N, C-alpha and C positions, 0 to 999 in steps of 0.2 A: 277163850282167851285167858291168860293170866292176869292179875292185876298189873304185872309189869308190861303188859301189851304184846307179850310173846305167844306163840301158838302153844296151847296146852295139848300136847300130841299123845297124852295117855288120859284123855278125858274119859274114855271108857276102858274099863278092866278087862282083861283077856277073859273070854268066855260069857261077857256080859253084852247087854244092849240097852242103849238109851234112845229116848224118842224126842224129837224137837219139832215143833211147829212153826212154820213160816208164815207170815201174815202181810199182806200189802195193804197199805192205807192211803188214802190221799193226804198230802202232808199238810198239816196245821200248826204252824210255829207257836200257836198259843197252848199247845197241848203237850203233857209229859208223855213220855213213851208207854207207860202203863195205863193212860187215860184213853188211848184210841179203842173204838168198838166199831162192830160192822165192817169186818175187812172185806175188800173187793174180791179177794182171792187168797186161797190158803193151799198149804202143802205140808205133808209130815215127813220128815226125813228120819230114817232109822240110822243110828250111828253105831258102828262096831269098833272094836280096838284096832282094827286094820285100818280104819280110815284116819287115825292119828289126829283126830280133832278137826279135820277139815273134810267136807263133803259138798259135792255138787248136787244142788237140787233137781228134780225132775222138771221138764218143762211146766211152766205154769200159764195157763190161758187166761189173758185179760181181755175180757170182750168189749171193751170201751176204751176210747183213746184218753190218756191221762197226761197231763203237763208235768206233774210232779208228785212222784209216789215216795213212800218210805216203808222199808221192811222192818218188821218186828220179828224176834226170836223169843219162843218161850219153851221152857222144857216141861215136858208131859210126864204123868205119873205112868202112863202105859201107852200101848200103841194106838188106842183110840183117841187120845189127847182129849178126853172128856173132863179130865181134871189136870192140874199142873202142880209142880213142885214148889218149895219155898224159894227157889231161885229167882231173882228179880229179871223181869223182861229186858231184853236189849234191843233197841233201835239203830238202824244203820245210820252212819254218819253221812254216807254216800247216797244221795237220792238219784232217782232216774225217771225217765219218762216212756211212755208207750205211745207210739205214733201211727198212724193209718199207713198202710204200704204206698198208697198212690193218690193222686189227685186226677179226676175226669173233667175236662173243661168244655164247656157248651156256650153258645152265643145266640142273642137274636139275629146277627147277621149270618144266617145259616141256609143261602140260596143253593149252594152245591158243595157237599163234603168233599168231591173229588178235585174241585178248584179248576175245572176245565170249561164250564158253560159261559158264554158271553152273553146269554139271554136270561139266565135263570134269575128268579125272583125270591126273597125282597131284595131290593137295592138300598145301599147306604151311601150317601153323599160323602166324599172325601172330606174329612174334617168335623162330620156331624157325629154326635154321640151315639153310642150303642152300647148295649149290655153284654157282659161276659159273666159267667157263674163257673166256681170250682168246687166240686163235690168230692167227698171221700166214701160215703156210704157207711162210715163208722160212727156209731152214736158215741157222744162225748166230744167230737172234735169241734171246736168254736174258733178255729184260727182264721187269719186274713193273709191268704198269700200274696205273691207279687208276681206280676206279669213282667218278664225279661224281654225286651224289645229285640234284643241281640240274638235272640233264640228263634226269630221268625225267619220264615222262607216261602218262598212260591216257585216250585220247580217248573211250572206251566207258563211263567211270564213270557210275554209275546216279544217277538223280534223287535227291536227297536226300542224296547222299553229298558227296565233296570236289568244291568247284566247279571248273569249267573254268579260272578264274583262277588257281587253284591247281594246274593241269595234271592234276586228278583223282588225284593220288598222295599217299600217305603218305611215310614216312621209310625210306630205304634205308641200311643200315649194313654194315659190314665192308670187308676188304681182300683184294687178291690177296696171297698169301704165298709161292707157289711160282713160282719163274721157269719161263718156257717152256723146252721142251727144245731144246738146240742143235741136235739133228740133225734136227729138223722145223720149229722155230721155233713149235711149238704148245704149247697147254695150260698157259699160265700160270693158275694156279689159285687159288681162294678158297674155303674150306669153311665160313667163319664169317659168310657174308653173312647179314642178317636184313632183313625188311620188315614193317613194323608195322601194315599195314592189310589191307583184304580186296581181293580182285579180282586185278588184274594191273598190271604196269607195263612199260614198255620204255624203252630209252636213245634219245635223240634223237642225230643225228649228233654225234661228238665227245664222247660221254657216258663212253665207255672210253678211256683215252688213256695213253700214255706219254711224258712229257715229259724223261725223263731219259736217253734212249739217246744224245742227241748232247752229254751233259756232259762226257765224257772228252776229246772231240776239241776242245771249247770253241767248237763251231760257234755256239751261241746267245750266248755271251760275246763272240765276235769279230763278232757280227752277220752271219755267213756264211749264216743262214737265218732264216726269219720267225719271231721268237719268239711263241708262244701260236697258231700256225697250224698245221692239218693238212693244208694244201693240197698236192696231188701236180702242180699246175700252176705252171709258172715264172712268177715275177712280180719283175720287175727282177733277173732271173737267179738267183733263189732259190726254193727250195721251203719249205714250212713245217717247222718244228723238230720237231714232235710226230706221233707214230704214233696214230691213233685209227680208231674205225668211222666210214666215210665215209658211211654212210646209216643210217636208223633200224633198230634190232635187231628181231627178233621180240619179242612179248609173253612176259613170263615170269610164271608163276603156275601154278595158281590157288591164292591165298592165302585162307584162311579164319580166323575167331576162334580163339584159343587157348581160350576159354571163354564160357558165358554166366553172367550174374550177376544175382540178384535183389536190387534196390537199395532197394526199399521194398514194404510189402504192408499192406493193410487187409482185415478181414474185415467184410462188410456182411450183417447178419442181416435176416431176414424182407422180402426185398426185393419181395415181392408186395404188402406193405402200404406199405412205404416205399422207394421207389426207390433211395436211397442207404444204406438200412439204419436200423434203430432197434431198441431193446430190448437185453435182457442174455442173451437164450435164442433158440433155434431150434427149431421143431417139426419132427418128421420128416416127411418128404414135402412140405415147404414150401420153396420157392426161396430160396436165398441166393447171395452172390456174393463172389468173392475177387479183390481189386483190388490190382495189383502192377505194377512196372516192371522191365523186362529190359533188360540192356545186354549187347551183344556186345564182349568185350574182348580185347585182345591178352596177350602174356606178361607184360608189365610192368603190366597192370591199366588201361590206358588205352582209351578206346572207340574201335573199328574204324568210322570213320565211312561207310565204303562198304559197310557191311552194311545195304543198302538196296535197294528195289526186287527184282529177280530174284536179287540177290546176298545177300539176307535169306533164308537157307534154312530158318528156323523160320516156317513160313507159319501165322501166327496165324489167318486165316481156316479153316484145316484142322485146328486145334488139336482134340485128343480125348484121351480118356483115356489112349490109348498114349502119344503123343508129348508130352504134358503132364505124364503121370506123377502125376495128382491121387490122392491116397489119404489116408484119414484113419485115426488110431488112438486107442484110449482109454488107451494104456499105451506107454512105450518099451519096445520090444521084441516079444516075441511073447506075453506075458501079457495076458489081458483080452480082452474082444470087440473085433473091429476092423470098420472099413467097408472092404470089399474092393473095388476098382474092378470094375465090372461087375456087382455084386450089392447093394450098399448105396449106391452113387453113381451118379448119372447126370448127364452134362453136356449141357445144352440149348443152349449157344451161347458162343462166345468172341470178342470184338471187341477191336480194337486194331490198331496199324500201326507198321512200322518206318521211322524216317527218321534219318539220321546215326548209325546203329549204336545207336539206343535206341528202345526201345517203351514209352512212358509210359502209364500207365492201362490196362493189359490187364485186361479185365473177364471172369472166368469165371463164368457163371451155371450154377449146378449145384444138385442137391437130394440130401441125405443121406436115404436111404431106409428105410421100416420093415422089418421082419423079415417075409417073407411066403413062405408055401407055397401054392402054388396059388391059391385065392381066400381063404385064411385068413390073417390077420395076427396076428401074436403080440406084444402090447405087452412092450417091454424098456426098458433103460435106467433112469434118466437116464444120459447120457454126457457127459464133458468130453471132447471130441474134437479131437486136435491134427491140423491140416490141413497137408499138405505137398505139394510138387510137385518134379518134377525133369525139366524140359522137355529134349527132344534134338530137334535139327534134322536135316534129311535128310542131312547129312554127318557126322553122328554127334557134332556138337559139343553140349556139355551142361555142367552146372554142375561147378566144380572140387570134387574129393573134399572139400576143406577147408571147403566151404561147406554140407556136408550136416550137419544137426543133429537128424534125426527118422528114428527107426528105426520102420517100418511093416510090415516082412515078417518071415518067420520066419528070414532070414539076419541073424546077429549083425553089428551095426554100422549106422550111419546110412546111410539111402538116399534121403532127401528133404530139401529146404530147408523149414523150418517156417514157414509164412504166418501162424499164429496157432491160438488154441484157441477152441472155441464150446462152450457148454453146449446139448445137444441132447435134446429130450424128446418121447415119444410121447403126443400130445394128443388130446382130444375135447370137444366143446361139448354141453352139455345144458341144456334149459329145464326149469323146475319147474312143476308143476300150480298152479292159483291158482282158489280158491273163496271166496266171500263175498257181502256184501251186493249187491243190485242196485240200489243207490242210490249207491254208492261206486266208485271207480276200483280195480281190480285190477292187481296187478303180477305179471307172469311174470318168474321170475328167469332170467339167462343166466349161465351159469357155465363158464369154461374150466378144464379138469381135465388133470392128466398123471399118468402111472404112475410111482411114485416107488420102483419096484422091490418093493413088497409090497402097495400099494393105490393107488386114485385118491384124489388131493388137490387141492384148488384151486390153480391156478397163479397165486399172488400176484404173480408178476413180470409178467404179462401186462397191460400197460396200452396196447397198441396195436391188439389185434383190434377191428375195427369191422364192425357188421353192418348194410349197407345197408338203409334203410327198405323199397325196392323188392324186397328179397328175402325179405320177411316175407309169409306168405300164411296163409287160414284156410279151414276146411272142417268136414265132419262136424256139421252144426248139428243141434240138438234143442231141444225146447220152443219157444217163440216166436221163436227166434233165426233170423237170416238175414244176408245179407251187409251189408244196410243197418245191422247193429247191430255191426259189428266196427270200431271206430275206435281209432287209436293216439293217445295224448296225447304227441305229440312234444317238447312242453316239459318232460315229466317223465321221459320214457323215456331210459335211459342205453344208448345202441347201440355206443359206444365203451367197452370195457372198462376197468375200473380196478381194479387189485389182483386180477383175474381175473373180477370180477363186472360185470354189467350188468343191464338190465331192459327189459322192454316193457310199458308202462303203458297199459291199456286203460280206455276211459271206460264208465260203465255204459250199458245199453240204453236208449232212448227209452222213455217211458211206464212205467217201472218193470216192464219185461218180464224173465221168468225163463227161463233155459235155459242150454244149454252149446253150446261150439264147441272146434275144436282150432285152435292156432296153431302155425305150423311156420317154420323157415327153410331156404331153398333154398339149399344149400351149394355144388352144383357140377353142376346140371342132370342129375342122374342118370336122371330119367325123360324126358328130352327138354328142349326148350327151355323155360327158365323153370319146369321141373317137378321138384319135389323128391321125395324117396324117404323118406316120413315111417312112423313105427311105427303110425300110425292108417290102417290099411289102407282104410277107408272114407273118408278125407279127400279129397274132391273139391272143390277151391275154387270157390266161385260166382262169377259175373260181377262183376269189381271187387275180387274177394278173392284172385285168383291173384297169385303174384309176377311181377314184370316184369323181374326181373334175377336173375342168380346172385350171391351173396356170394363167390364164388371163393375159398372156405374149405374145399374138398374134404378136407384133410388132417385136419380136426377132426371128421370123420365119427364117429358112434358105433356101438356095437354092439347097438342096441335089436333089431335084426332078424337078429343073428348075428354070428359071428366074422370075417366079412369087414369089419367097420368101414365099411360102405358106407350108413349109415342118417343122414338128417338129423335134427337135433333137432325135437322137437314136444312140446306139452304141451296138456292139457285145462283149459279156462277155464270156470267154471260161476258164473253170476251168480244170487242168490237161494237161496244154500244156506248155512247155518251149520254149522260143525264145530269140533270142539275141537282145535286145533293150536296150533302155536307162533306161528302168523301170526293173531292175535286181531282180528276185524272189530268185534264187537259184544258188550259183556257186561253182564248184569243181575243184580242181587242181589235175592232176595225175603226178606221179613221176616215 
């Protein structure tokens, strides 16, 4: 260049040659141009008149990453550049950087690089810290890249989870805080990364990048590289300014919920009679249900929406006493009788499903059982039973300890989430004999009783037990009675109990006949299809008098034939007999 700053296009006379040495140095603002020593790279330029003062150098290989380089030009005596002329060396006013071509990202959350396995380990709880590292493999790189969560994706997200429109992923947070090691250019590290959902994520190309490496050289500010680009291909004589992963990374995970949470619960009593529950108490050996909603949460208490499909590891269809943790106790702690899983509780089925990290309306159908040894039942109770659960999925994810508020075992401290409390009673159904005029209706009383701890008492809370007309049968006829004489007055009978009481009202036999027969209720087909087990051993219903269905009330069987409590209620009805009882049919006075 001339002193005026214009190009000296006749720097080399025709027929002559000059030699210039180009040297690259890490810039040091405290040094003058001629004071630089030990260049990191050199190149000799041979200048001829035809070059007209300007020549592009050969490619120079710089083996290490450099943030800020300066170029110095010296004029050589000859082509060896062993010695230099008197011309003053000149340093470039425009500095530049040498960057690595790519970043490789790794993580401690490395269960399955394909992001497909719902069982691979290790697992990381959603919201818990994990480590990621970014490496270049280029000596001299000491940068700290940035992870851009908008570049995350999970192409295998389960149905019901985060939609493909949202790239199937939750939110990634955290930073690389430790610079890469200069000796290797590797392991820029962040140990505080968190991911707030379930499954996996990966970075799209450019998701982890360093945009600051060229800052010192002002390459970006001077438009000497393409701002925002990670390209390693020249475009207009420029490369991208940024260092980044050039392709998608492996998948990182497997992430699982931090905890499960019960967000609502309802106890549904006597579901054999009322599908959605009714009444204020429950009989032992009678079906009931607990209905509740489970959510899968991250450490901040937000729902993990990808806890769906195969990644919802609490399989509701496989729920049982073990992984549901259903238990009931009559007292907080170890005092008082308890309903222990496997001996006083049976689960008959669990329904519900996961979608979007929630399982609303899970229904557990179960039965609190009576105390039984062999074929002998022992009436006990009544109990106010507090029911609790502690569901555990196949990854060991369960309720937070702070959510447990019911103690059901011998270990001090809460071990279940309390769903609710039910009054549970050992019950039986009895019929009372009826005798009276052969000209009037007779009423057979139906009474629901329960054991109050000392005696059998009327269950005045029972307003729902219903005896189907088709479950009533007759037999053991005497006198002039037969099947044609056993007629129920359905308009006067009370077959749905009120206050624990009901009645079977029988019309008088035709023609004023006198005689007796038994009436019984088939509670549960104990002697075969539509055949009850009555205390009247000779009770063999006649044609048209046999029950045509079961009442499905087997839990109200009584002990008329022994402690097995497997007898159906029966009573004797006699038309044409007078007796002195509290049920007065006809009274006359003589003077």
